[in-house]
Kinemage of the C-alpha trace (Angstrom):
@kinemage 1
@onewidth
@group {chain A} dominant
@subgroup {mainchain}
@vectorlist {calphas} color= white
{ca unk a 1} P -41.584 -10.864 1.133
{ca unk a 2} L -40.728 -8.203 -1.414
{ca unk a 3} L -39.394 -5.959 1.338
{ca unk a 4} L -36.956 -8.672 2.377
{ca unk a 5} L -35.802 -9.112 -1.210
{ca unk a 6} L -35.286 -5.354 -1.621
{ca unk a 7} L -33.382 -5.134 1.674
{ca unk a 8} L -31.094 -8.043 0.768
{ca unk a 9} L -30.522 -6.595 -2.695
{ca unk a 10} L -29.573 -3.192 -1.267
{ca unk a 11} L -27.266 -4.771 1.296
{ca unk a 12} L -25.469 -6.810 -1.366
{ca unk a 13} L -25.192 -3.749 -3.609
{ca unk a 14} L -23.683 -1.705 -0.775
{ca unk a 15} L -21.203 -4.486 0.011
{ca unk a 16} L -20.240 -4.704 -3.658
{ca unk a 17} L -19.627 -0.966 -3.908
{ca unk a 18} L -17.582 -1.047 -0.708
{ca unk a 19} L -15.364 -3.853 -2.023
{ca unk a 20} L -14.984 -2.110 -5.385
{ca unk a 21} L -14.020 1.157 -3.683
{ca unk a 22} L -11.521 -0.645 -1.474
{ca unk a 23} L -9.919 -2.244 -4.527
{ca unk a 24} L -9.709 1.136 -6.271
{ca unk a 25} L -8.017 2.672 -3.235
{ca unk a 26} L -5.449 -0.127 -3.170
{ca unk a 27} L -4.715 0.371 -6.863
{ca unk a 28} L -4.446 4.130 -6.316
{ca unk a 29} L -1.981 3.648 -3.466
{ca unk a 30} L 0.038 1.204 -5.574
{ca unk a 31} L 0.207 3.507 -8.584
{ca unk a 32} L 0.511 6.773 -6.656
{ca unk a 33} L 2.700 9.075 -8.689
{ca unk a 34} L 4.927 11.732 -7.243
{ca unk a 35} L 6.041 9.651 -4.295
{ca unk a 36} L 9.717 10.131 -3.536
{ca unk a 37} L 11.888 7.210 -4.635
{ca unk a 38} L 13.406 5.103 -1.875
{ca unk a 39} L 16.763 6.313 -0.605
{ca unk a 40} L 19.600 4.231 -2.015
{ca unk a 41} L 22.670 3.355 0.029
{ca unk a 42} L 25.929 4.639 -1.398
{ca unk a 43} L 28.930 2.320 -1.337
{ca unk a 44} L 31.119 2.938 1.719
{ca unk a 45} L 34.241 5.017 1.120
{ca unk a 46} L 37.663 3.553 1.824
{ca unk a 47} L 38.142 3.720 5.551
{ca unk a 48} L 35.144 1.664 6.597
{ca unk a 49} L 32.424 4.254 7.186
{ca unk a 50} L 29.186 2.780 8.619
{ca unk a 51} L 26.454 1.914 6.119
{ca unk a 52} L 23.665 4.399 5.447
{ca unk a 53} L 21.292 2.491 7.728
{ca unk a 54} L 23.547 2.824 10.760
{ca unk a 55} L 21.389 3.494 13.789
{ca unk a 56} L 18.364 1.707 12.390
{ca unk a 57} L 17.588 -1.764 11.154
{ca unk a 58} L 19.259 -2.864 7.915
{ca unk a 59} L 17.105 -3.084 4.795
{ca unk a 60} L 15.312 -6.353 4.265
{ca unk a 61} L 16.082 -8.259 1.059
{ca unk a 62} L 13.403 -8.446 -1.576
């Protein structure tokens, strides 16, 4: 009976550490410094040049 309790305890501890590590990785990815800023579109010059996303899909709002 004690062996079952120890096994369950170790399994729950491992699952807890895995979830904690996954959360830390998500926070690290969110706060990652040194990432290049997103490229901004310049306003089109007079003459009607295509927007900076010409050839790909337009940026999504939000």
